[in-house]
C-alpha positions as CSV (number, residue, x, y, z in Angstrom):
1,X,20.3,24.2,-5.3
2,X,18.3,25.3,-8.6
3,X,14.6,26.7,-7.2
4,X,12.1,23.8,-8.7
5,X,8.4,23.9,-8.8
6,X,6.8,20.5,-8.9
7,X,3.2,19.1,-9.0
8,X,2.2,15.8,-7.1
9,X,-1.0,14.0,-8.7
10,X,-2.5,11.6,-6.3
11,X,-5.6,9.6,-7.2
12,X,-6.1,9.2,-3.4
13,X,-9.2,10.2,-1.6
14,X,-8.1,12.3,1.6
15,X,-10.4,10.8,4.5
16,X,-10.2,12.0,8.3
17,X,-11.0,8.4,9.4
18,X,-8.6,6.6,7.3
19,X,-5.3,7.9,7.8
20,X,-2.3,5.6,6.7
21,X,1.2,5.5,5.8
22,X,0.6,7.3,2.6
23,X,-0.8,10.5,4.4
24,X,2.2,10.5,6.6
25,X,4.5,10.2,3.3
26,X,2.5,13.2,1.7
27,X,2.9,15.5,4.4
28,X,6.6,14.5,5.4
29,X,7.3,14.8,1.3
30,X,5.9,18.5,1.3
31,X,7.7,19.5,4.5
32,X,11.1,18.1,2.8
33,X,10.4,19.9,-0.4
34,X,9.6,23.2,1.5
35,X,12.9,22.8,3.6
36,X,14.7,22.9,0.3
37,X,12.9,25.8,-1.4
38,X,10.7,23.4,-3.7
39,X,7.7,24.8,-4.7
40,X,5.1,21.8,-4.4
41,X,1.2,21.8,-5.5
42,X,-0.6,19.0,-4.9
43,X,-3.8,17.5,-6.7
44,X,-6.2,15.2,-5.4
45,X,-9.8,14.1,-5.8
46,X,-11.0,16.1,-2.6
47,X,-9.6,18.6,-0.1
48,X,-9.2,18.2,3.4
49,X,-7.7,19.8,6.9
50,X,-7.3,16.9,8.6
51,X,-3.7,16.1,10.0
52,X,-1.0,18.0,8.4
53,X,-3.0,18.6,5.0
54,X,-3.9,22.0,6.1
55,X,-0.1,22.8,5.1
56,X,-0.3,21.4,1.9
57,X,-1.4,23.7,-1.2
58,X,-3.9,21.8,-2.4
59,X,-6.2,21.8,-5.8
60,X,-9.1,19.5,-6.2
61,X,-12.5,19.3,-8.5
62,X,-15.6,18.1,-8.0
63,X,-16.3,17.8,-11.5
64,X,-13.1,16.1,-12.9
65,X,-10.8,13.7,-12.2
66,X,-7.2,14.4,-11.0
67,X,-5.5,14.2,-14.2
68,X,-8.0,16.4,-16.2
69,X,-8.1,18.8,-13.3
70,X,-4.3,19.0,-13.4
71,X,-4.4,19.9,-17.2
72,X,-7.0,22.6,-17.1
73,X,-5.3,24.2,-14.0
74,X,-1.8,24.0,-15.8
75,X,-3.1,25.0,-19.2
76,X,-4.8,28.1,-17.5
77,X,-2.0,28.9,-15.1
78,X,1.4,28.1,-16.9
79,X,3.0,27.2,-13.6
80,X,5.9,26.0,-15.4
81,X,6.8,22.8,-13.1
82,X,9.9,21.4,-13.2
83,X,8.5,17.8,-12.4
84,X,5.5,16.2,-11.9
85,X,4.8,13.2,-10.1
86,X,2.0,10.7,-9.9
87,X,0.7,8.4,-7.6
88,X,-2.2,6.3,-8.0
89,X,-2.6,7.2,-11.5
90,X,-3.0,4.9,-14.5
91,X,0.5,4.5,-16.3
92,X,1.2,4.9,-20.0
93,X,-1.9,6.8,-21.2
94,X,-2.4,9.8,-23.3
95,X,-2.4,12.2,-20.4
96,X,1.3,11.9,-20.4
97,X,1.7,13.1,-23.9
98,X,-0.5,15.8,-23.3
99,X,1.8,17.0,-20.6
100,X,4.7,16.7,-22.7
101,X,3.1,18.7,-25.4
102,X,2.7,21.8,-23.8
103,X,5.3,21.9,-21.0
104,X,9.3,20.9,-20.9
105,X,9.1,19.1,-17.3
106,X,10.1,15.7,-16.1
107,X,7.6,12.8,-15.2
108,X,7.9,10.5,-12.5
109,X,5.3,7.9,-12.1
110,X,4.9,5.9,-9.1
111,X,3.2,2.4,-9.4
112,X,1.2,1.3,-6.3
113,X,-1.0,-1.0,-8.0
114,X,-1.3,-4.9,-7.5
115,X,-1.7,-7.1,-10.5
116,X,-4.2,-10.1,-10.3
117,X,-3.3,-13.0,-9.1
118,X,-3.8,-15.2,-12.3
119,X,-2.5,-12.3,-14.4
120,X,-4.2,-10.1,-17.2
121,X,-6.3,-11.4,-19.7
122,X,-4.5,-11.6,-23.5
123,X,-6.3,-8.7,-24.8
124,X,-5.4,-6.6,-21.5
125,X,-1.7,-7.9,-21.7
126,X,-1.6,-6.5,-25.7
127,X,-3.4,-3.4,-24.9
128,X,-0.9,-2.4,-22.0
129,X,2.1,-3.6,-24.2
130,X,0.7,-1.2,-26.9
131,X,0.5,1.6,-24.5
132,X,3.8,1.1,-23.4
133,X,5.0,1.4,-27.0
134,X,3.0,4.5,-27.6
135,X,3.5,6.7,-24.3
136,X,6.2,5.4,-22.2
137,X,8.6,7.7,-24.1
138,X,7.0,10.7,-22.3
139,X,7.6,9.4,-18.9
140,X,11.2,9.8,-17.7
141,X,11.3,7.6,-14.4
142,X,9.1,4.7,-13.3
143,X,8.9,3.9,-9.5
144,X,8.0,0.6,-8.1
145,X,7.2,0.3,-4.6
146,X,8.7,-3.3,-4.5
147,X,10.9,-5.6,-6.9
148,X,7.7,-7.0,-7.6
149,X,6.1,-4.0,-8.9
150,X,9.1,-3.0,-11.1
151,X,9.1,-6.6,-12.9
152,X,5.4,-6.0,-13.4
153,X,6.0,-2.8,-15.1
154,X,8.5,-4.2,-17.2
155,X,6.1,-7.2,-18.0
156,X,3.1,-4.9,-18.7
157,X,4.8,-2.1,-20.9
158,X,8.0,-3.5,-22.1
159,X,11.3,-4.6,-20.9
160,X,12.8,-1.5,-23.0
161,X,12.1,0.5,-19.9
162,X,14.6,-1.3,-17.6
163,X,16.6,1.4,-17.5
164,X,14.2,4.0,-16.6
165,X,12.8,2.1,-13.3
166,X,13.8,2.3,-9.9
167,X,12.7,0.5,-6.7
168,X,11.7,2.9,-3.6
169,X,10.0,0.7,-1.0
170,X,7.3,2.0,1.1
171,X,8.3,3.4,4.7
172,X,6.4,4.0,8.0
173,X,7.0,6.5,10.9
174,X,8.4,4.2,13.6
175,X,8.0,6.7,16.3
176,X,4.1,6.9,15.8
177,X,3.7,3.2,16.3
178,X,3.0,1.5,19.6
179,X,5.3,-1.5,20.5
180,X,4.2,-5.1,21.7
181,X,6.4,-6.0,24.5
182,X,5.2,-9.4,25.4
183,X,3.8,-11.9,22.6
184,X,1.3,-14.8,24.2
185,X,2.7,-18.1,22.6
186,X,-0.3,-20.0,23.6
187,X,-3.9,-18.6,22.4
188,X,-2.6,-15.5,20.9
189,X,-4.8,-12.8,19.7
190,X,-5.3,-11.9,15.9
191,X,-6.0,-8.8,13.9
192,X,-6.9,-7.9,10.2
193,X,-6.5,-4.5,9.0
194,X,-7.6,-4.2,5.3
195,X,-9.7,-2.7,3.3
196,X,-13.0,-5.1,2.9
197,X,-12.6,-6.1,-0.8
198,X,-13.0,-9.7,-2.3
199,X,-9.3,-9.4,-3.6
200,X,-8.0,-9.2,0.3
201,X,-9.0,-12.6,0.8
202,X,-10.7,-12.5,4.0
203,X,-13.2,-14.9,3.1
204,X,-10.5,-17.3,2.8
205,X,-9.7,-16.6,6.7
206,X,-13.3,-17.1,7.4
207,X,-13.2,-20.7,5.7
208,X,-10.1,-21.5,7.4
209,X,-11.4,-20.7,10.7
210,X,-14.5,-22.7,9.7
211,X,-12.0,-25.9,9.2
212,X,-10.6,-25.7,13.0
213,X,-11.3,-28.0,15.7
214,X,-14.4,-27.2,17.4
215,X,-12.1,-26.3,20.9
216,X,-10.3,-23.6,19.2
217,X,-13.3,-22.2,17.4
218,X,-15.0,-21.8,20.8
219,X,-12.3,-19.7,22.0
220,X,-10.3,-17.6,19.4
221,X,-11.0,-14.5,18.7
222,X,-10.2,-12.1,15.3
223,X,-10.9,-8.5,15.2
224,X,-11.3,-6.8,11.7
225,X,-10.2,-3.2,11.4
226,X,-11.5,-1.6,7.6
227,X,-14.6,-0.8,5.8
228,X,-15.4,-1.8,2.0
229,X,-17.7,-3.0,-0.4
230,X,-17.3,-6.6,0.4
231,X,-18.2,-6.4,4.4
232,X,-22.0,-7.7,3.4
233,X,-20.3,-10.9,1.8
234,X,-18.1,-11.6,4.6
235,X,-20.7,-10.9,7.5
236,X,-23.0,-13.5,5.3
237,X,-20.3,-16.0,5.2
238,X,-19.8,-15.7,9.0
239,X,-23.5,-16.4,10.0
240,X,-23.4,-19.4,7.4
241,X,-20.7,-20.8,9.6
242,X,-22.3,-19.9,12.8
243,X,-18.6,-17.9,13.5
244,X,-20.3,-14.7,14.8
245,X,-18.6,-14.7,18.3
246,X,-15.1,-15.3,16.8
247,X,-15.0,-12.3,14.2
248,X,-15.5,-8.9,15.3
249,X,-15.7,-5.8,12.8
250,X,-14.6,-2.7,14.1
251,X,-14.5,-0.4,11.0
252,X,-12.1,2.2,10.0
253,X,-9.9,3.7,12.6
254,X,-7.4,6.7,12.1
255,X,-5.1,5.3,15.0
256,X,-4.1,1.8,13.6
257,X,-0.9,2.7,14.8
258,X,-1.9,2.6,18.3
259,X,-3.7,-0.5,18.0
260,X,-1.6,-3.3,16.2
261,X,0.4,-3.6,19.7
262,X,-2.7,-4.6,21.4
263,X,-2.6,-8.0,19.2
264,X,-0.2,-10.9,18.6
265,X,-0.2,-11.7,15.2
266,X,-1.7,-9.7,11.8
267,X,-3.6,-12.1,9.4
268,X,-3.3,-10.6,5.9
269,X,-4.6,-13.3,3.6
270,X,-4.7,-11.1,0.2
271,X,-5.0,-12.4,-3.2
272,X,-3.1,-9.5,-4.8
273,X,-0.5,-6.6,-3.2
274,X,2.0,-4.3,-4.1
275,X,3.6,-3.6,-1.1
276,X,1.4,-3.5,2.0
277,X,2.0,-0.7,4.5
278,X,-0.3,-2.6,6.9
279,X,2.2,-5.1,6.9
280,X,5.1,-2.7,7.7
281,X,2.7,-1.3,10.3
282,X,2.3,-4.4,12.0
283,X,6.0,-5.6,11.9
284,X,7.0,-2.3,13.4
285,X,4.7,-3.1,16.1
286,X,6.4,-6.0,17.1
287,X,3.5,-8.2,15.6
288,X,4.5,-10.8,12.9
289,X,2.3,-11.1,9.9
290,X,0.5,-14.2,8.4
291,X,0.3,-13.7,4.7
292,X,0.2,-14.7,1.4
293,X,3.3,-15.4,-1.3
294,X,1.8,-12.4,-3.7
295,X,3.1,-9.0,-4.6
296,X,6.2,-7.8,-2.6
297,X,5.3,-9.7,0.6
298,X,8.0,-12.2,0.7
299,X,10.1,-9.0,0.2
300,X,9.7,-8.1,3.7
301,X,8.0,-11.5,5.4
302,X,10.5,-14.4,6.0
303,X,8.4,-17.7,6.4
304,X,9.2,-18.7,10.4
305,X,11.2,-15.4,10.7
306,X,9.1,-12.7,11.2
307,X,5.9,-14.4,10.1
308,X,4.2,-17.4,8.0
309,X,3.6,-17.0,4.2
310,X,1.6,-19.3,2.5
311,X,-0.1,-19.4,-1.2
312,X,-2.9,-17.2,-1.9
313,X,-6.2,-19.2,-1.6
314,X,-4.9,-22.0,-0.1
315,X,-7.5,-22.2,3.1
316,X,-6.0,-25.6,4.2
317,X,-2.6,-24.1,4.6
318,X,-3.8,-21.3,6.5
319,X,-5.8,-23.5,8.8
320,X,-2.8,-25.5,9.4
321,X,-1.0,-22.3,10.3
322,X,-3.9,-20.8,12.4
323,X,-3.8,-24.2,14.4
324,X,-0.3,-24.6,15.0
325,X,0.1,-21.3,16.1
326,X,-3.3,-21.0,18.3
327,X,-2.2,-24.1,20.2
328,X,1.8,-22.8,20.6
329,X,3.4,-25.4,18.2
330,X,4.6,-22.2,15.9
331,X,5.3,-19.5,17.4
332,X,7.7,-16.2,16.3
333,X,10.1,-15.2,18.7
334,X,12.2,-12.7,17.1
335,X,11.7,-8.6,17.2
336,X,10.0,-8.0,14.1
337,X,10.7,-4.1,14.2
338,X,14.3,-4.2,13.7
339,X,13.9,-4.9,10.0
340,X,11.4,-2.1,9.8
341,X,13.8,0.5,11.4
342,X,16.6,-0.8,9.4
343,X,15.3,-0.9,5.9
344,X,11.6,0.4,5.6
345,X,11.5,3.8,7.7
346,X,9.4,6.8,6.5
347,X,12.2,9.1,6.3
348,X,14.4,6.4,4.2
349,X,11.3,6.4,1.5
350,X,10.8,10.4,1.8
351,X,14.5,10.7,1.0
352,X,14.8,8.1,-1.9
353,X,11.9,10.1,-3.3
354,X,13.7,13.0,-3.1
355,X,16.6,12.0,-4.6
356,X,14.8,11.7,-7.9
357,X,14.1,15.5,-7.8
358,X,17.5,16.4,-6.9
359,X,19.9,14.0,-8.6
360,X,18.4,14.0,-11.4
361,X,18.4,9.8,-11.6
362,X,16.5,9.0,-14.7
């Protein structure tokens, strides 16, 4: 194998209190590259030694964003990277032209970004299509984390990119996720595992619980894991409806892989999504998911198979699902872990990303 030297740019803050699927992917991908004599430099907004990050070669800057930090570093050090990979970095910007202008390198961009439920404004649509015309030529491969994401890339930046696009699903490390053996068919327990922002739709869940019969409201418990800027608004809505005994906020937890198995169902009423790692982790724990028909959710959730799906923002529909499940009128009996083991494992995700480096599929 010809020795390669690659740079990976990730606009992803490294937080010890939030260790998720992408952290494991970064660690395993780094290990895979090193095993194959590929030198890999990582560019993050910050540095950290938690988990396996101490094994990564990380360059960060307190004064520059990830893209500008990389450009400054590369201009100074002339590393001669064979490949540059980006995660959580805006697509089709002048940044990619600047790289190609100074280096003969293959550029692979990975799109993790969800799109708005009602689409972009006309002005933004035109702007994205224009950027696709101007800058997509400098990108060798576009990777979407779901078929939904690939279609969104084509819609945003132009269907002339079809030959450059690839779907590589996110994956999870099964061995690290504890499994629930017995699921309660009546009066099940529920969790939410989500960043707390408006687009995650947790306010819809609160509204739906408010619509439940009083007897259920007196008993049902929903535990919320995660933090974010919308937390105060959610608490105010809970207090407005006097639902304080129902919802419990646990904050961000680094060991969610051990927590999912303590519950019977996960609730994920999101308004926008690319392809949720928390959904995969929940299913891997044999915990079915109740979620919306947005993004790539329906590429992994089959209604009444391994969970339930409803239209985003349809509070009444969510309330009906919650009532039926709580009373035992509806239940998921299948083992939801099997699908994840077969199709959405972390080793498969790592291998598919690695093939883009080694097999030259552009």
